C-alpha positions as CSV (number, residue, x, y, z in Angstrom):
1,M,-12.6,-3.1,-16.9
2,G,-9.6,-5.4,-16.3
3,S,-8.3,-7.7,-18.8
4,T,-8.5,-11.7,-17.9
5,S,-6.4,-12.4,-21.1
6,R,-4.1,-10.2,-19.9
7,L,-4.2,-11.7,-16.0
8,R,-4.7,-15.1,-17.1
9,Q,-1.3,-14.5,-19.3
10,V,1.0,-13.1,-16.1
11,L,-0.7,-15.8,-13.7
12,L,0.6,-18.4,-16.4
13,N,3.9,-16.9,-17.3
14,L,4.6,-17.0,-13.3
15,L,3.9,-20.6,-12.5
16,S,5.8,-21.6,-15.8
17,N,8.7,-19.4,-14.5
18,A,8.4,-21.4,-11.5
19,I,8.3,-24.5,-13.0
20,K,11.0,-23.9,-14.6
21,Y,13.1,-23.3,-12.3
22,T,11.9,-25.6,-9.2
23,P,14.2,-28.6,-9.7
24,E,12.2,-31.5,-8.9
25,P,10.5,-33.0,-6.4
26,G,10.3,-29.6,-5.7
27,L,7.2,-27.2,-4.8
28,I,4.9,-24.9,-5.9
29,K,1.9,-23.1,-4.6
30,L,-0.6,-20.8,-6.2
31,R,-2.2,-18.6,-3.7
32,C,-5.4,-16.5,-4.1
33,F,-6.4,-14.4,-1.2
34,R,-8.3,-10.8,-1.3
35,T,-8.1,-7.8,0.9
36,L,-10.3,-5.5,1.7
37,T,-8.6,-3.4,-1.3
38,D,-7.1,-6.0,-3.7
39,V,-7.3,-9.4,-4.8
40,V,-3.7,-11.0,-3.8
41,F,-2.1,-13.6,-6.4
42,Q,1.5,-15.8,-5.2
43,I,3.5,-18.4,-6.6
44,I,5.3,-20.0,-4.2
45,D,7.5,-22.0,-5.2
46,S,11.0,-24.3,-3.4
47,G,13.5,-23.6,-6.9
48,I,17.0,-21.8,-7.0
49,G,15.6,-19.1,-5.7
50,I,16.9,-15.0,-6.6
51,S,20.2,-13.1,-5.5
52,S,18.6,-9.6,-3.7
53,S,21.1,-8.4,-6.3
54,D,19.0,-10.1,-9.5
55,R,15.7,-8.9,-8.0
56,A,16.9,-5.2,-8.2
57,Y,16.5,-5.6,-12.2
58,L,14.6,-8.9,-12.9
59,F,11.1,-6.8,-14.1
60,E,13.1,-5.3,-16.6
61,P,13.1,-5.6,-20.1
62,Y,15.5,-8.6,-22.0
63,H,17.2,-9.1,-18.7
64,R,18.1,-12.9,-17.7
65,L,19.9,-14.3,-14.8
66,E,23.9,-14.6,-15.8
67,R,23.2,-18.3,-14.4
68,D,20.4,-19.1,-16.6
69,R,21.1,-17.9,-20.0
70,E,23.1,-21.1,-21.0
71,R,20.4,-23.4,-19.5
72,F,16.8,-21.7,-20.3
73,D,15.8,-20.3,-23.8
74,G,14.0,-16.9,-23.2
75,M,14.2,-13.2,-24.0
76,G,13.5,-11.8,-20.8
77,L,10.4,-10.5,-21.5
78,G,7.9,-12.5,-19.4
79,L,8.7,-10.4,-16.4
80,A,9.0,-7.4,-18.1
81,L,5.0,-8.1,-19.7
82,S,3.6,-9.5,-16.4
83,K,4.8,-6.0,-14.4
84,R,3.4,-3.7,-17.5
85,F,0.4,-6.0,-17.5
86,V,-0.7,-6.3,-13.9
87,E,0.6,-1.9,-13.1
88,L,-2.0,-1.6,-16.2
89,H,-4.6,-3.1,-14.4
90,G,-3.7,-0.9,-10.7
91,G,-1.6,-3.3,-9.4
92,K,1.8,-4.1,-8.1
93,I,3.7,-7.0,-8.3
94,W,7.4,-8.0,-6.7
95,V,9.4,-10.9,-5.4
96,E,10.7,-11.2,-2.4
97,N,12.7,-14.8,-0.6
98,A,11.6,-17.9,0.5
99,N,12.4,-19.4,3.2
100,E,16.0,-20.8,2.6
101,H,15.1,-21.9,-1.2
102,G,12.7,-20.6,-3.5
103,S,10.8,-16.9,-4.3
104,I,7.3,-15.6,-4.1
105,F,6.4,-13.9,-6.7
106,T,3.1,-11.4,-5.5
107,F,0.8,-9.8,-7.7
108,T,-2.0,-7.1,-6.3
109,I,-5.2,-6.0,-8.6
110,P,-7.5,-3.7,-7.0
111,I,-11.2,-4.1,-6.2
112,L,-12.7,-2.0,-8.5
113,I,-16.3,-3.2,-7.6
114,S,-18.1,-4.6,-4.2
115,V,-17.3,-8.5,-5.0
116,K,-18.7,-11.0,-2.0
117,P,-15.8,-13.6,-1.4
118,V,-16.5,-17.0,-2.6
119,Y,-15.8,-19.5,0.3
120,L,-14.2,-22.7,-1.8
121,K,-11.5,-24.6,0.8
122,P,-11.1,-21.8,4.6
123,S,-7.4,-21.6,5.9
124,L,-6.9,-21.4,9.4
125,K,-4.6,-18.2,9.0
126,N,-6.8,-15.9,7.3
127,K,-9.8,-17.0,8.3
128,G,-11.6,-18.6,5.4
129,K,-10.1,-16.2,2.7
130,L,-7.0,-17.7,1.4
131,Y,-7.4,-20.0,-0.6
132,E,-4.4,-22.2,-1.9
133,T,-4.1,-25.0,-4.2
134,V,-0.9,-27.1,-5.1
135,V,0.5,-27.1,-8.8
136,N,2.4,-30.7,-9.6
């Protein structure tokens, strides 16, 4: 059985990073949807983005982007711990570019039991199985 506190910690870490690296008046979205095999979480921001060379090392312990070391506190453990927690739940985590600026952090957690989806706010894109909220 998975740990809800660890998954909450992953979400909070990714959201706090999005807030930290998205200058005002930026936009941050949290998406959650279910596929046949997984629950998928996405944190999408309009922030400063991450280069492809930096993405290769982003989830390594103690890795911090050179440009951020002077501006932001931290030891470079948040994403490494997030990756570990997601993998302990049998999931995957990755990052990709969001359009011209920003990032999309996605992680999946496998569905281990039969769960009936709850329809909150249907989206036309995924026939009612995509739930989206904007974090201000």
